[in-house]
C-alpha positions in Angstrom: 9.1 94.8 -4.3 6.3 93.2 -2.6 6.6 90.4 0.2 5.2 87.1 -1.5 2.0 85.6 -0.6 2.3 82.7 2.0 -0.1 80.2 1.1 -3.6 79.3 2.5 -4.0 76.6 5.1 -6.3 74.7 2.8 -3.7 75.0 -0.4 -1.3 73.6 1.9 -3.1 70.3 3.1 -4.3 69.6 -0.5 -0.9 69.7 -1.8 0.3 67.6 0.9 -2.4 65.0 0.8 -1.4 64.7 -3.1 2.1 64.3 -2.3 1.3 61.4 0.0 -1.2 59.8 -2.7 1.6 59.8 -5.3 4.0 58.1 -2.8 1.5 55.5 -2.1 0.8 53.2 -4.8 -2.6 51.6 -5.3 -2.3 48.1 -6.0 -5.2 47.3 -8.6 -6.1 43.8 -10.1 -4.4 42.7 -13.2 -7.7 41.3 -14.7 -10.9 43.7 -13.4 -8.6 46.8 -12.4 -10.7 47.0 -9.0 -8.2 48.5 -6.1 -7.6 45.2 -4.0 -7.8 45.1 -0.7 -4.2 43.6 1.0 -3.9 42.3 4.1 -1.2 44.6 5.9 1.8 42.0 6.6 2.6 41.5 2.9 5.3 44.2 1.4 5.1 46.6 -1.7 7.9 44.2 -3.1 6.1 41.0 -3.1 3.0 42.6 -4.5 5.5 44.0 -7.4 6.9 40.6 -7.6 3.1 39.3 -8.2 2.6 41.6 -10.3 5.5 41.6 -12.5 4.5 38.0 -12.9 1.0 39.0 -14.0 -0.7 37.3 -10.9 -1.7 40.2 -9.1 -5.5 39.4 -8.5 -8.8 40.0 -6.7 -10.0 36.7 -5.2 -12.9 36.4 -7.2 -10.4 37.0 -10.3 -8.4 34.2 -8.6 -11.3 31.8 -8.6 -12.2 32.6 -12.0 -8.4 32.0 -13.3 -8.4 28.8 -11.4 -11.8 28.1 -12.8 -10.9 28.7 -16.4 -7.8 26.7 -15.9 -9.3 23.2 -14.5 -11.9 23.6 -17.5 -8.5 23.0 -19.9 -7.7 19.8 -18.1 -11.3 18.2 -17.9 -12.0 15.6 -20.1 -14.5 15.8 -23.3 -14.8 13.2 -25.7 -15.6 9.5 -25.3 -14.5 6.7 -23.0 -14.8 2.7 -22.8 -15.5 1.2 -20.2 -14.7 -2.7 -20.3 -14.7 -5.8 -18.2 -11.1 -4.4 -16.5 -12.9 -1.6 -14.7 -14.5 -4.4 -12.9 -11.9 -4.7 -10.2 -10.9 -0.8 -9.8 -14.4 0.2 -8.8 -14.8 -2.5 -6.5 -11.8 -1.9 -4.9 -11.9 1.9 -4.7 -15.7 1.8 -3.4 -14.6 0.4 -0.1 -12.2 2.9 0.5 -13.3 6.4 -1.3 -16.7 8.1 -2.1 -15.2 10.4 -5.0 -12.1 9.7 -7.1 -10.3 11.8 -9.8 -9.9 9.7 -13.4 -7.1 10.9 -14.6 -6.9 10.0 -18.8 -3.6 10.1 -20.8 -3.5 8.5 -24.2 -4.8 4.8 -23.9 -4.1 4.8 -20.0 -6.6 5.8 -17.3 -5.5 6.5 -13.2 -6.9 6.8 -10.3 -4.7 7.7 -7.4 -6.6 8.7 -4.3 -5.9 8.5 -0.2 -8.8 8.2 2.2 -10.5 10.9 3.7 -8.5 10.0 7.3 -5.4 9.7 5.4 -4.4 6.3 6.8 -4.7 4.3 2.8 -4.2 5.2 -0.9 -5.5 3.2 -3.6 -3.6 3.4 -7.0 -5.3 2.0 -10.2 -4.0 2.1 -13.9 -6.3 0.9 -16.3 -4.4 0.4 -20.1 -5.4 -0.1 -23.4 -9.3 1.0 -23.0 -11.3 2.5 -25.9 -10.7 6.1 -25.8 -11.7 6.9 -29.6 -9.3 9.9 -30.9 -7.7 10.6 -28.2 -3.8 11.1 -28.3 -1.2 9.7 -26.3 0.9 13.3 -26.5 -1.7 15.4 -25.0 -1.6 16.3 -21.0 -3.7 14.7 -18.9 -7.7 15.1 -18.9 -9.5 15.0 -15.8 -13.1 13.7 -14.6 -13.7 13.2 -11.3 -17.0 11.8 -10.0 -18.9 10.0 -7.6 -18.1 6.4 -7.2 -21.3 5.1 -6.1 -23.2 6.5 -8.8 -20.7 5.7 -11.6 -20.7 2.1 -10.5 -24.4 2.0 -10.9 -24.8 3.6 -13.9 -22.2 1.2 -15.5 -24.2 -1.7 -13.7 -26.9 -0.4 -15.5 -25.6 -0.3 -18.8 -23.6 -3.3 -18.6 -20.1 -3.9 -20.3 -18.9 -2.4 -22.4 -20.2 0.9 -21.6 -19.4 3.6 -24.0 -20.0 7.2 -22.3 -19.2 10.6 -23.5 -18.0 13.5 -21.3 -19.0 17.1 -22.4 -17.1 18.6 -19.2 -20.3 19.0 -16.6 -21.8 15.7 -17.0 -21.3 11.7 -18.2 -23.7 10.7 -21.0 -24.6 7.3 -21.2 -26.6 5.9 -24.2 -27.9 2.8 -25.8 -31.2 1.0 -26.4 -32.8 1.3 -23.0 -32.7 5.3 -23.5 -30.4 8.5 -22.1 -28.7 8.6 -18.9 -26.4 11.5 -17.5 -24.7 11.8 -14.4 -22.5 14.7 -12.8 -19.1 15.5 -12.8 -17.9 16.9 -9.9 -15.9 20.5 -9.8 -13.1 19.8 -7.6 -10.3 18.0 -8.3 -7.7 17.0 -5.5 -4.2 17.6 -6.2 -2.3 14.6 -7.5 -0.9 12.6 -4.8 2.7 11.2 -5.6 2.7 7.0 -4.4 5.2 6.7 -1.1 8.6 5.6 -2.2 9.8 3.0 0.7 12.3 0.6 1.4 10.9 -2.7 2.4 12.4 -6.1 3.7 9.5 -8.6 3.8 7.8 -9.9 0.5 4.8 -12.5 0.5 1.6 -13.8 -1.7 -1.3 -14.3 0.2 -4.9 -14.7 -0.2 -6.3 -11.6 2.7 -8.8 -14.2 3.4 -6.7 -16.4 4.8 -6.5 -13.5 7.9 -9.9 -13.7 8.3 -10.3 -17.1 8.0 -8.0 -17.4 11.0 -9.7 -14.8 13.2 -12.9 -16.8 13.2 -11.1 -18.1 16.5 -11.9 -14.8 18.0 -14.9 -14.3 19.2 -14.5 -10.6 19.8 -12.9 -9.1 17.1 -9.9 -6.9 16.9 -9.2 -3.5 15.4 -5.8 -5.0 14.2 -3.7 -7.5 13.3 0.4 -7.6 13.5 2.1 -9.5 10.4 5.1 -11.3 11.5 7.9 -12.0 8.5 10.6 -14.6 10.0 12.1 -17.7 9.2 10.4 -18.1 5.5 7.2 -18.0 7.0 4.6 -15.4 7.6 2.3 -15.3 10.8 -0.8 -13.2 12.1 -1.2 -12.3 15.7 -4.2 -11.1 17.1 -5.8 -10.1 20.7 -8.5 -8.0 22.1 -9.4 -6.7 25.5 -11.0 -9.3 27.2 -7.9 -12.0 26.6 -8.4 -13.6 23.5 -5.1 -14.0 21.6 -4.1 -15.9 18.1 -1.2 -16.5 16.5 -0.9 -18.3 13.2 1.1 -19.1 10.2 -0.8 -17.8 6.7 1.6 -18.5 4.3 5.4 -18.5 3.1 7.4 -15.2 2.7 10.6 -13.7 2.1 12.9 -11.6 4.4 11.9 -10.3 7.9 9.7 -7.6 9.3 6.9 -7.2 11.8 3.8 -4.9 11.7 0.4 -4.0 12.6 -2.5 -2.8 10.6 -5.9 -2.1 10.8 -8.4 -4.9 10.0 -11.2 -2.4 8.6 -8.7 -1.2 5.9 -7.8 -4.7 5.0 -11.0 -5.3 4.3 -10.7 -3.4 0.9 -8.5 -6.0 0.1 -10.9 -8.7 0.9 -12.4 -11.0 -2.1 -13.0 -14.6 -2.5 -10.2 -16.6 -4.0 -8.1 -13.6 -4.7 -4.6 -13.1 -4.1 -2.2 -9.8 -3.4 1.4 -9.3 -3.8 2.4 -7.4 0.0 5.4 -6.3 0.9 6.1 -4.6 4.6 9.0 -3.7 7.0 9.0 -3.4 10.5 6.6 -0.5 11.9 6.4 0.4 8.2 3.1 1.1 5.5 2.0 -2.2 3.9 2.0 -2.1 0.0 -0.1 -4.6 -1.7 -0.1 -4.9 -5.7 -2.3 -6.7 -7.5 -2.3 -6.9 -11.6 -5.3 -8.7 -13.4 -5.5 -9.5 -17.4 -8.3 -9.7 -19.5 -7.4 -11.0 -22.9 -4.0 -10.0 -24.1 -4.5 -6.6 -24.4 -6.8 -5.3 -21.3 -5.2 -5.1 -18.0 -5.0 -3.1 -14.7 -2.6 -2.8 -11.8 -3.8 -1.9 -8.7 -1.8 -0.7 -5.8 -2.8 -0.4 -2.0 -0.2 1.3 0.8 -1.7 1.3 4.6 -0.5 2.9 7.2 1.0 0.8 10.1 -1.0 0.5 13.6 2.0 1.8 16.2 0.4 0.1 19.1 1.3 -3.6 20.9 -0.8 -6.6 19.6 
């Protein structure tokens, strides 16, 4: 019998490359089919898990997927902005540049932290005119520049009826038509903090600023002191001026310092806030405003403490 012919070198290399290709799985995007550029640290087990969940997608498709999901939540419809929006916008503009409004049934909610993440404002407006928008639908969102929205409402006057097409808010009445753009990026919903407080009082924030008129060089922060049924404010600056004065009655005890700049968010002539705080803990201020029997807005404000000696 003749000797079996040995494989050529080229043939061996081809077969070896073919075997390696079979062993190395080429992972592809499940949306567009393109081969994925994968980071070296990700394992095949992790990739298989993503594939099984239908989440193995390229960056472009991931962005498109997020856009599609966001599109499903954007509010499209008619919204009536009544007088209850006035206090919401008044306080929100002092703290925030942009805000996301969440609509569900007859409730509109704003809950945002400021850029520095020192303070948070939550506002809930109830019983607004939402046309045929049903209560059982999930949250629908629209995000806007607050100064632009406030100016548009001021020009239109209350009540202002606006329509959203998902990209713009449209104002229309006898003076003409105006549209303003919605912002496409939405912040994650931030849950309000859950805290235990030891001191409670109802005060006009202006009382603090009235007492501070004694100090020529204004301090950066003030210290609130709840003790023996009295609420006091204590403040001082770097040139030796010191102030301590009672500003009202209180229940419980506590002591903490807070930024004056952020307390200005709550400052408005003749308006009272219910406040809660504890030693070196965030301040919680709340106000409920009612207009008639049906319209109301609840405002909640949280402010982180300043850990320093006053």
